[in-house]
N, C-alpha and C positions, 0 to 999 in steps of 0.2 A: 504493500499500499504505500501511495507516494506521500511524501509530508506535506501538508499543509502550511504555507508560510506567507506574511503580512509583504506585499511591498511597499516600501517607503516612498512616496514621491515628493519632491520640494520644488515648489518654483520662485524664483527669486525675482521679482520685478516687482501693471499693474502690471435686459435692458428693452429691447426692443422686442415687441412681438416679430416673431419671424417674419422678415420681407420676402418678396415671392423672388424665386430663383433668375428668373429672367433677367438678361443683361448683367449679372453680378460676375466679376473675376472672381478667381480663385482664393486670392489674397483678400478681399472684401467679404467671402464667406468664412474666411479664418477669423478674420477680427469680428465677425458677428455675432459668434458666439460666445467671444469674450465679452461683448458688450452686453448680451443677456446674462451672464455672470454677473458683470457690474449691476445691473439692474436688482438681481436677486439678493446679491449682499446688501445694496442699499435699504431694500427693503426691509430687510432683518436690522439694519443700524440707520435711521433716519437721522438720528442727531449724531452721528459720529462723521468724522472725517476718513473717506474713502477713497485709495486709489489703488486701481486696478490695472493690470497690462493686460489686454486684449491679445496683444501677439505673444507675448508670455506664456498665455494659457491655450491660445492656439497650437503653438509650438510643443508643448509638453502634451497636450493630448494627442499631437501628430506624433511624438516618439511613443506612447502607450499603443497609439492605434496600429503603429508597424508591429509591435510585437502580441495585440492581440489576435485571436481568434473566436469563430462562431459566435454566438449572440452579443458576447462582449464587444467584439470587435465592430457589429451590426449597428448597436447602441451609439457607439463613438462615429460610425458615420453617417447616421441620421442625425445625428444631432449637430454635426459639422458640415453635412448635407454636401459632402465630396461622393462623385463616382468610383467605383474600383479603382478604375484605370488613372485615375486622378488624383491620388493621396501624394505617391513619392513626388511627383511631377509638381504639384502645388508647395508643398513643403519645402521641397528643394527650392523652386523659385522665390518664396518668400524668405529663405534664409540668405540667397543670393542678394536679393535686393539691399537686404538689412548689411550684410558684411562688407558688400561692395561699395558703401559710402566712400566716396574719394575724400573726404576733409575728416575723416575718422569721428564725425561727430555723434555715429551711433557705432555701437559694437554689442555684440551677441555671440554670446557662447553657451556651450552643452555641456553637462557632465556628467558621467555614470559613475559611481561610485560601490563598487561590487564587493561582497565579500570574497574575501581569499579562499574561500571552501567552497563556491557557488559556481557552477558551469554556466555559463549563458551560449545559446545557439550563434554558431560562428553567422550564419546571414543577417540576424539581428545587429550585433556589433557591425558587420561590413555596412549596412544600410544605413545606420547611425554615423557611421564615419563620412561615408559618400554624402547624406545629404544634409546631417549637419555639425559635421567637423567634430563629432563629440569625444571627447578627452574619456578615455576608461582608465579607471584606477582601482587599485586593490587597495581594499582597507580591514582591519579587523575588530568587525563588530561588538565581541567579545568586549575588547576594551571600549566602553561608550564612549569615553571622556577622548579619548584620542581620534574614534572615529569621526565625530562631532566637530572634533578642532579641526581635522583635515579637511572638511565638507565647508566649513566656516571660512576657513583662510582660503579655498580657493575663492568662494563667494566674495570676499573681500577683493581679492585681487582684479577679480573679472570687474568690478562694478567701483574699482579706483578709491575702495575705501568707503563708498557710502552705505553698503549694506554688510553690517557683520552680523555675526551670533544670529544667524538665521535658524539652524537647529539648535535645539536643546539635547542632552543626552537621554534626559527620560522619554524622547520620542524614538529612540532607538531601543530594540528588543536584542539583547545578547546573544539569544539562541535563535532567532526568527528572522530577523531583518537579513535580508538578501542583495535587495538593490535599495540606492536611492538616487532618482533622477535629479537631475538641477540644469535650470534653464536662468543663464543672468541677462540682463539687459543694461545698457549704458546710453544715455543721451546726454549730451551738452551742447545746446543750441543759443547763439548769441542773435539778438532782435535784430531784424534787420533795419527797423527804426529804433534806436537805443534811448532809454529813457536817461534825463540827465539827473544825478546825484542831489545836484541842488533844488530840484524841483519835489524830491521825496520829503512828505511832511506827515506828521501824524494825524489820522482823521477818525472820523465814528464809523466803527462796523458794528451793524447791527445783528447782533448774534440770535440762533433759532430758540436759545433758551429766554428769550426777552431783555436781556443782557446788552448793554452799548459797551463796545472794547475801542480803544484807543489802539490803532495799530498804523506801522509805517505804510501809506499809501504813494506808489509810483504815481508819476502823472506827465503827460505828455500829449501835445497838440498835433496831430497827423493824418496823414491821408491812410486811413483803415476802409476795408470793406465791413459795412456792417447792416444789417437789416432785423426786421421782425417774422417772425412765423407763428404757426399755432398748430397744437395738436390738433386730432379728429374731433374732439368734444370742445373745440374753441378757446383754449387755454391758450391764451398769446406767452411769447417769450422774445428777449431781444438776443441777438449773436452779432458777435463781435470777432474779426480774425486778426490773430496777431503772427505776422509770418516770421522767421527766422531767416538769419542770412543765408545766401545760397539757392533759394526760392523752393527747395524741395520740400520744407518742414514747414506746418504751421500751429500756434495753441489756438482752438476756439472756442471762446469763453461764452457761454452760456448763463442768463440774467432772466428770470419769470418776470413779464412785466406788471404785474401784481404782487406787491409782497404778500398777501393771501395764499399764494400758490405755493404749494410744497414742491421741492425738485422731485419727490418720488412720483408726482403725477403727470410729469415730462418726460424722463428717462423712458419709461416702456415705449415709447413712439418714436426713439430714436436708433436709428440703425446707420449702416456705413452707406446708405443712399441716402440719408436724411442729411447726414454730412456732407456729402458731394452737392447736394440740392443747397447747402449755404454758400459755397463757393461761387455761386452766379451772383452773389450779392455786388452790388454797386459801392465802389470807392467812395470815400466822404470825407471831409475834414471832420475829424471828431476829437473831440476833448477828452481823454482817455483818462479815469482815475481805477487804479488795479492796486488791490493789496501786495504787498511783499510779505512772503512767508517763505517758511521752511515746515514741512509734514511729513511725517513717518506714521506708515497705516499697515498694519497687519489684517490679513483676512485668512479665515479657513474654508477653503473650497468644496469640501466635501458634500454640505447640504446644496449648497447652490447647484450644483453639476445635478445632484439627486434630483432636485425641483425640475429638469431640464432633460428627464429621463435617463440620465446616465448613471444607472445603479448597478449595473452587474459587476462591474470591476472593484467595487467595493464590498461586495457579499465573500465572504471567504468559501461559500460553498457554492457559488455558481462563476465569479470571476474566470476565466478562461486567458491565461497570457502563454500559450502553448510555444508559442514562436520567439517567447523570450528564454524559456525552459522546459524542456519536456521530460526532466527529471523531478522536477519539484513543481507544484501549484501553488500559484503566487495570485495574490489580490492587493489592492492599493489602501494600506492602511491611514494615510494620512496625504492631503494636497493643501499645501500653504503657498500665500503668497505673502512677500514684505515689500513694501515699495516706499521710495523717499522721492521727494522734489525739494528743491529752492526755487523760488523765481525773484529775480533781482533786476536791478536796473541794466545790467548787462545781457540777462536772458535767461534761461532756464537750466538747470541739473537736475536729470531726474534717472532714479534707479530702480530695478527690481531685482530683488533677490530670489510675473504672466503676468410710420411714414407720414413725416408731416411735409407739408408741401410748401414751400418757399413763396409768401405773398407779397408783392409789393406794397410798402407802407413807408412812409418818409420816417428819417432815424431821427432821432434826438441830438442835438448838437453835442451834446454832453454824455458820456457812457460811464455810469459810476457804479463800481461794482462794490458796494457798500453793506451788502448783506449775502445770505449763503447762495453759492454760485456754482454750476459744474464747469470742467475743463476739459476738452479731449487734444491729445498730441497726434496729428496724424502726417504721414507722409503723402504727399498730396499727388505725387504722380501713380501710384498703385493703390491707395486706398487704405493702406495698412495702420490701423490704429494703435500707436505705440502704448499710448496713456489715455485712461480715463480715471476723472476725478469729481469726488463732493466734496466742496471745503464749507463747512459749517462755523468754522470759528479759525482764521489764519493764525 
């Protein structure tokens, strides 16, 4: 009888009702599952700061999909909406887009930390090296402190020190843990139009808890694409695009038009197609006021993924990862994500250690982000969403 062992997966890095499949690229399909996870996390934590990496989630689920078989694989493919012959092609293409960045303002890395007594299938190792350029490292999980330290050290290096202590030794089982899969994403972008430091002043931010906070606010008058849109049930929100230097990346900031509209009422209607529709907004001269902030957030992704129909891989009696190992039965015991973002005058540093129609409407001269807001960091050419966030308190 084969031994039943948990597969511990870690994601380092960071909604919508499922949009139609028509006219969506493979890269966008990958980001959409991450946006849906973001929606699920926000639902369970409406008062918290939340940062999720849709690209990170897509990458890790892709790695798991390569090792899955039977119903476990079917559930992953259904959720990600890839066709059988598109999986490897899509994942390889997404990874190439991220890692081929000329300015190296985006770096992505994948690691497989394997028990020194565990034998993985050669084809699984080969595919992960070919598609994800995954590092494969042997560790002794019986020494939980050293094993956790090795994984955290790798993560810290890949995220340039932004993410450390991703996992604690308590998450590892000295007798049962066989494999830890890790995805790291690091982004550093300089604003195309930089904020001047002398314009940064403390202003009032109206928190979700009803309290007012004095926080440093960035300010500039410049040309930004900005507009208004609404959800299908008529909740209006304003959007502004802050492009990064180089033109391929942007941060999109979303603010409900009415203070009484919760962010959780808008997120379910956002998908990659929604984000693409915002890119048709007209450039206008806008006086922008935006909080300067550093936020770190952690999320347990197990329950959000279960809610999206990915259940088999977490069930010890049903999970099928035969393409990872035929000698032992594996299941996913934990799936976590830790992310950090810094927004200042120069730009954004972010790292993780994972259908509204635009309607023409005159934008206000001022765009003041002085209450809870959403942000999305997006690769404009390919539609890949690197980060999605809910900020209730900068």
